[in-house]
C-alpha positions, -999 to +999 in steps of 0.1 A: -366+631-553-394+634-528-426+655-534-419+693-526-431+710-497-443+749-494-410+753-473-393+740-504-409+764-529-400+793-504-365+785-501-360+780-540-335+801-557-345+808-592-316+835-596-292+806-588-307+785-615-302+815-639-267+819-629-258+781-634-276+784-668-252+810-677-221+792-665-233+760-684-237+780-716-204+795-712-189+763-709-206+754-742-194+785-759-157+778-747-158+742-760-172+752-794-147+776-799-119+753-789-130+728-812-133+752-841-098+768-834-083+731-834-103+720-864-075+723-887-048+714-865-045+677-873-014+657-885+005+678-914+015+669-947+050+657-934+036+629-915+022+599-936+014+565-934-010+542-912-002+562-880-008+594-896-041+583-910-053+569-875-043+601-857-059+622-883-092+599-879-089+603-839-086+641-845-116+645-864-136+623-841-127+644-812-137+676-828-170+662-837-172+649-802-165+685-788-192+699-809-218+673-799-211+680-764-213+716-766-246+712-782-257+690-752-245+717-728-264+745-746-296+725-744-290+718-706-286+754-701-318+762-718-336+737-697-321+750-664-330+785-675-365+773-683-369+757-647-356+789-631-386+807-647-410+782-639-399+781-603-402+821-601-438+816-613-445+791-585-431+815-561-452+843-572-484+821-567-471+810-534-469+849-529-504+854-536-514+827-513-495+843-484-512+877-490-547+858-491-535+841-459-525+874-439-557+889-450-575+862-434-556+865-402-535+834-407-501+824-418-491+795-442-467+772-425-441+751-445-462+721-443-491+738-462-510+742-428-527+776-417-517+789-382-536+816-367-516+851-364-536+863-335-553+890-354-588+892-363-591+905-400-624+904-420-623+879-446-642+855-469-654+824-451-638+807-481-603+822-474-589+788-462-602+772-493-585+797-516-553+798-497-549+759-497-556+758-536-531+785-544-506+769-522-512+735-538-510+751-572-476+767-563-463+733-549-474+715-581-459+742-604-425+739-586-426+700-587-435+702-624-405+724-630-380+700-612-397+670-628-392+688-664-358+698-658-349+663-647-364+649-679-347+673-702-314+670-684-317+632-687-326+633-724-299+656-732-274+635-715-285+605-731-284+620-767-251+636-765-234+613-741-200+600-756-200+563-759-172+545-745-152+518-765-171+485-769-147+465-748-154+487-718-190+488-718-209+470-688-226+438-699-263+438-705-264+475-712-269+495-745-251+528-747-277+540-770-308+529-749-315+558-726-345+561-708-355+598-698-380+585-673-358+564-650-325+581-661-308+545-666-299+526-696-319+496-702-303+460-699-307+447-735-303+410-726-330+409-700-365+405-712-397+417-692-411+392-665-440+372-675-476+378-662-480+343-645-466+347-607-450+312-608-434+320-641-425+356-628-409+339-598-389+317-618-377+345-640-366+363-612-348+334-599-330+327-630-313+364-629-279+371-611-277+395-582-263+422-609-290+416-630-316+421-605-300+452-594-300+465-628-335+455-636-349+471-606-331+503-613-337+505-649-371+491-649-389+495-618-423+493-635-416+458-644-407+447-610-432+468-585-465+455-600-455+418-606-471+392-581-445+365-576-414+384-571-399+388-537-413+417-515-378+432-509-374+437-550-412+448-553-406+474-523-373+487-539-390+493-572-423+505-560-404+535-542-387+543-573-421+543-590-436+562-560-414+592-566-415+594-604-453+591-605-457+620-579-435+644-602-456+632-633-488+637-617-478+671-605-467+680-638-499+673-655-518+689-626-499+721-634-502+715-672-542+717-665-543+749-645-555+770-674-583+747-687-616+768-690-641+763-662-677+772-657-672+788-623-691+821-623-677+837-589-643+857-595-627+842-565-630+810-578-607+816-605-578+803-581-594+770-579-597+763-614-572+734-610-597+716-589-628+728-606-619+719-642-625+681-648-628+645-631-594+641-642-583+671-619-601+656-590-584+622-596-549+637-599-555+656-564-568+623-548-539+603-562-513+629-550-528+629-516-527+592-517-489+590-527-481+614-499-501+591-475-481+561-484-448+580-479-458+590-445-466+554-436-434+541-450-416+568-432-431+561-396-402+559-373-412+530-350-385+505-358-409+483-381-399+473-415-426+483-441-427+472-475-447+487-505-460+456-518-478+473-548-485+507-563-509+515-592-516+550-604-525+541-639-562+541-635-588+565-621-582+553-584-547+550-569-544+517-553-515+504-529-506+476-506-482+479-477-468+454-452-466+455-415-429+437-416-408+416-438-429+394-462-400+374-474-394+362-440-428+355-428-444+322-417-479+335-418-491+366-439-527+381-433-539+401-459-566+427-448-592+436-473-613+468-466-646+478-478-668+507-488-653+542-491-616+527-485-591+550-500-554+552-498-554+589-490-579+588-462-576+552-447-542+536-453-525+553-420-555+541-398-558+507-416-521+499-414-522+508-376-551+483-371-535+456-393-500+462-374-517+460-342-535+428-350-504+412-367-482+421-337-506+400-314-506+372-339-471+370-338-467+369-302-494+343-300-476+322-326-443+323-308-461+315-276-485+288-288-479+282-324-451+272-346-429+301-339-428+315-373-433+354-379-467+367-388-467+396-411-497+416-422-506+433-456-529+461-458-543+458-492-561+487-507-556+470-542-591+477-559-613+507-564-638+505-536-671+518-541-674+554-527-703+574-513-704+595-545-711+564-565-741+549-544-763+555-576-736+550-602-742+519-623-715+493-621-699+514-592-724+514-564-718+497-531-752+479-538-740+462-566-714+435-576-692+456-600-662+469-577-659+436-561-663+417-595-635+440-610-612+437-578-612+401-567-590+390-597-563+414-583-566+398-548-563+364-564-531+373-582-516+389-549-525+358-532-509+336-561-478+360-559-474+355-522-475+320-525-451+316-555-425+339-537-430+321-507-423+286-521-392+300-538-378+313-507-388+286-481-398+254-504-399+232-475-423+253-455-440+279-473-457+307-456-495+303-445-517+327-463-551+344-444-575+366-452-591+392-432-622+407-452-640+434-438-676+449-450-678+450-486-643+437-485-656+402-474-675+400-509-640+407-526-626+380-505-654+356-511-650+360-550-613+356-547-618+324-527-645+311-550-617+313-579-585+310-560-558+288-577-531+287-547-543+273-511-552+298-486-552+285-451-581+304-434-605+334-439-621+356-414-650+380-426-664+406-401-692+429-409-698+409-437-730+417-461-725+383-478-694+366-496-711+362-531-715+326-525-745+303-513-725+278-493-690+274-478-683+246-500-679+272-529-649+287-511-616+269-519-606+267-479-601+239-458-627+224-438-637+246-408-615+273-418-639+300-424-645+323-396-671+350-390-673+380-368-706+401-364-713+427-341-747+427-324-756+461-338-738+459-368-765+472-395-743+462-427-739+427-415-775+423-411-785+430-447-774+398-464-771+419-495-748+395-515-761+359-514-762+339-481-755+352-447-722+337-435-734+346-400-761+319-403-737+291-420-731+262-397-703+252-415-684+284-404-670+291-372-688+319-355-666+341-332-674+362-305-672+399-304-684+406-267-665+408-236-649+378-230-619+365-207-590+358-230-564+329-226-537+358-216-555+366-185-569+398-202-606+408-208-616+414-243-634+446-250-666+445-269-668+453-307-697+477-315-712+486-350-693+482-382-661+499-375-647+484-343-634+448-353-597+460-353-601+477-322-571+472-298-577+449-268-610+438-281-621+400-284-626+405-321-588+417-324-580+386-303-599+360-330-583+378-358-547+374-345-555+337-333-565+328-367-535+346-384-510+328-363-526+293-367-534+291-332-573+286-338-578+267-305-575+300-288-604+316-305-634+327-286-667+315-300-698+334-304-720+317-274-754+301-288-787+316-275-808+296-256-844+298-261-860+332-254-888+352-257-894+373-290-910+401-271-876+408-252-859+437-264-825+421-259-815+383-259-803+368-226-768+383-217-753+346-220-754+346-259-747+369-288-777+373-313-768+395-342-795+418-355-812+407-387-829+429-412-861+415-429 
């Protein structure tokens, strides 16, 4: 069940749901009447013996079953009728949005965007905001109606379903264990996976193909977030979770629409779902993030993408999306973003950058390396600090809090990739590489400090510090820490979190300047703090070369010869990043 659009709300037919409810209720009435009419028509007094007793028992059982099913149909009819009323309410809200849009000289598209009608009418400057909020409320109400209907029908089906004879039941399933959330019975003989990535990998390996399919369908919440399981299984499970979470969040958002608000402007009454509480803001952000995930996964470019992780249980939606099939990869590069990284706003752009760099790495691996495929992972798996939290204790980008809280999740991901990779390719497990940008380099550093699995190499770029004082504190092979720093990157110049990796002699300092590259192209300069993943840049080439294990192809930062401190710029033959203080 995908998240509904404005077009879905427009095309909905609440009258059809009303007619369906009437038909279902009619079936219930007829079944109950038939059961009552035949209640006394069992074996007569002239038929006695064991066969008569068995037939009488079966007749009684059938009559009870008929009444039970009729009760279930009545409940289904009531659920369908209530859903029809909710859909009608959503359409009335949408009608308000469309009237407000017309008053402002615009038209509300099926996508939710506003298009000009060509007329110029007087209207409030806040018209677009009002229309957007009303449209979102209509969409949320419609989604909540569908979600509630599905849950009620599933519960009714489970409660009033007729259990088959014991010998005909499928193995590992309980006929009495119905889950209204997932609309599936639970495999009773299968326990949840352990938390340890290695143990979880062994748990999954011990299941049959049928059991794996059952547990993914019935308990995707077990499989999706569990590090150590194959990416294909996590992807299937997380896609199921994504749809269900979207419906749950829309239902919660709709339920909060009537909470009190301190807004004093009359027109702001329509914005109550957004003005009520921090939780409402979180709900809207999470729903936007879920839509962003679905859009990235649905990109039609022939690439296989996997939803490696998804978590909407906290205040911040987190996720990880791959640029290919992780299960078949020989090299896996995990990108860790920094300040302001957000699923809704950044997943699409980060994924494009990671995919381009991974594609280049894959070509380098095939042409100059071991030939094994390279896959990138865009990991937004922690609550990155935001601009609104700059002064918030424990959440500020100037503090260690978000990195300290997030690094264990990164460590668990790496342990899971290693465990799953060794289970799939015991002779040659995938090589793991980290790309840490900005504040994400601090998360990277703390994860490498506490790492329990081998990481082949790491590249940090635009780093304000990795949270350690020496390279030796990072669990990396000697010579496998690489640093990129643009000449005008102010963030990298701060050295906010322990020692400056751009000054470490034990780290390989990489170029971000214009360079002649081994493939005959010329790498572009990376400026400032945000261009390290730019296509065609020397920086991107270096990231790809490290990811592919072809580190002999990297372009190093040119050392600076002696030069006058009075000069405004260092000599063109060298790269001398700026320093603050």
